[in-house]
KOLRO-188582 format. One record per residue (C-alpha): residue in three letters; x, y, z. Coordinates in steps of 0.25 Angstrom, whole numbers, padded with zeros to 4 digits, always signed. Layout:
<zases>
alaXYZ ...
</zases>
This chain:
<zases>
met-0206+0015-0334 asn-0215+0024-0325 phe-0225+0034-0331 ala-0239+0039-0329 gly-0245+0037-0343 ser-0256+0046-0346 tyr-0260+0046-0331 leu-0256+0058-0321 asp-0242+0057-0316 gly-0244+0050-0302 asp-0256+0041-0306 val-0249+0029-0311 asp-0234+0026-0314 phe-0234+0015-0325 leu-0223+0005-0324 leu-0222+0001-0338 lys-0212+0001-0349 arg-0215+0010-0361 leu-0215+0002-0374 pro-0210+0009-0387 leu-0222+0011-0397 ala-0213+0002-0408 asp-0216-0010-0399 phe-0231-0009-0401 val-0238-0020-0409 asp-0251-0019-0416 val-0262-0027-0411 ala-0262-0038-0422 glu-0247-0041-0421 lys-0248-0041-0406 glu-0260-0051-0406 ala-0252-0060-0416 leu-0239-0060-0407 ile-0248-0063-0395 gln-0255-0075-0401 ser-0243-0080-0407 gly-0236-0080-0394 arg-0224-0072-0399 arg-0227-0061-0389 his-0235-0059-0376 tyr-0245-0048-0376 ser-0238-0040-0365 glu-0226-0038-0375 met-0233-0029-0385 leu-0242-0017-0385 ser-0251-0012-0396 pro-0254+0002-0399 glu-0268+0007-0394 arg-0278+0015-0402 ala-0284+0027-0396 pro-0298+0024-0391 ser-0309+0027-0402 ala-0320+0038-0398 arg-0330+0027-0397 tyr-0321+0020-0386 leu-0319+0033-0379 ala-0334+0036-0379 leu-0337+0022-0373 phe-0326+0025-0363 asp-0332+0038-0359 glu-0346+0032-0358 ala-0340+0020-0349 cys-0334+0030-0340 arg-0346+0038-0338 ala-0354+0026-0335 asn-0344+0019-0326 gly-0335+0031-0321 gly-0342+0031-0307 arg-0342+0017-0305 met-0327+0016-0308 ala-0324+0027-0299 arg-0331+0021-0288 asp-0324+0008-0291 cys-0310+0015-0291 leu-0314+0021-0278 arg-0317+0008-0272 leu-0305+0001-0277 ala-0296+0013-0272 ala-0303+0011-0258 leu-0300-0004-0258 ile-0285-0001-0261 ala-0284+0009-0250 gln-0291-0001-0240 arg-0282-0012-0244 arg-0268-0004-0245 ser-0263+0004-0233 gly-0253+0015-0236 pro-0249+0020-0250 val-0255+0012-0262 thr-0247+0007-0274 leu-0257+0004-0286 val-0251-0005-0297 ser-0260-0004-0309 leu-0260-0015-0320 ala-0258-0008-0333 arg-0267-0004-0340 gly-0280-0006-0334 gly-0276-0004-0319 thr-0269+0009-0323 pro-0282+0019-0323 val-0288+0011-0312 gly-0275+0014-0304 val-0274+0028-0307 val-0289+0030-0301 leu-0285+0021-0289 lys-0273+0030-0286 arg-0280+0043-0287 leu-0291+0037-0278 leu-0282+0031-0268 ala-0275+0045-0267 ser-0287+0054-0267 val-0297+0046-0260 phe-0290+0037-0250 glu-0277+0046-0249 arg-0268+0035-0251 ala-0254+0036-0257 thr-0254+0029-0270 arg-0244+0025-0281 his-0250+0019-0294 tyr-0241+0011-0304 ser-0247+0004-0317 val-0239-0009-0321 ser-0240-0020-0332 ile-0245-0034-0329 val-0246-0043-0341 arg-0254-0057-0342 asp-0244-0068-0341 arg-0232-0059-0338 gly-0236-0052-0325 ile-0235-0039-0318 asp-0223-0030-0321 ala-0213-0034-0309 asn-0204-0023-0313 ala-0215-0013-0310 leu-0219-0019-0297 arg-0204-0018-0292 his-0203-0004-0297 ile-0217-0001-0288 leu-0211-0008-0276 ala-0197+0000-0278 gln-0205+0013-0277 gly-0208+0009-0262 his-0222+0005-0264 ala-0226-0006-0253 pro-0230-0020-0259 glu-0243-0019-0251 ser-0246-0005-0257 ile-0248-0011-0271 val-0262-0012-0277 phe-0263-0019-0291 val-0274-0012-0299 asp-0280-0015-0313 gly-0293-0011-0319 trp-0300-0024-0320 thr-0299-0038-0321 gly-0304-0046-0333 lys-0300-0061-0333 gly-0291-0059-0320 val-0278-0063-0329 ile-0271-0050-0324 ala-0275-0052-0309 arg-0269-0065-0310 glu-0257-0061-0317 leu-0255-0050-0306 ala-0257-0060-0295 ala-0247-0069-0301 ser-0237-0058-0304 ile-0238-0052-0291 ala-0236-0066-0284 arg-0223-0067-0292 phe-0219-0053-0289 asn-0221-0055-0274 ala-0213-0068-0274 asp-0201-0062-0282 his-0200-0049-0274 gly-0204-0053-0260 val-0216-0043-0259 val-0231-0045-0257 leu-0239-0037-0268 asp-0254-0039-0268 ala-0258-0044-0281 gly-0272-0041-0279 leu-0278-0033-0291 tyr-0287-0021-0289 val-0296-0018-0300 leu-0309-0010-0303 ala-0316-0022-0310 asp-0313-0037-0308 leu-0320-0044-0318 ala-0312-0057-0315 gly-0312-0057-0300 ala-0298-0057-0300 ala-0294-0044-0293 ala-0292-0042-0278 val-0300-0029-0278 ala-0310-0024-0288 
</zases>
């Protein structure tokens, strides 16, 4: 399903399937199912609580302390994308952490670098790979394979970067295309991203 979520129309198209609320599982049950091997973590979602006042205050404090640095990092990352891709850019964010970064990059590429940019957010799951249906949809919209840039917020242990590389290698072989599996992130703690 294609929708923009809480972002402005045009900022991002989520290529995700909506799940009915009835399919949500509480955290304890989810953990038990995962630990027993009966279900994979990607097959279940748990309801999320609204953040507490203390959490929101900490978030606001962190934004005040680090907002300027993050803005500069986003601008540098957009500049690197503009240098490495000619013509229109197709950002493909890895849901969830990549989506807000992708929104900022889309806006910067358009306003600062005057680049036509489309932004999608897709699912990638450890041990299951990237959503190949979403990638096929993106290509079917006429986006050139060489225009695609995969975006995430950060790398932790590098698991998702490795999953992306393996998934894209399979996708390229299965579909006769050449997508660059390099991951563009703001923070590369694992040293696993192509660009940070």
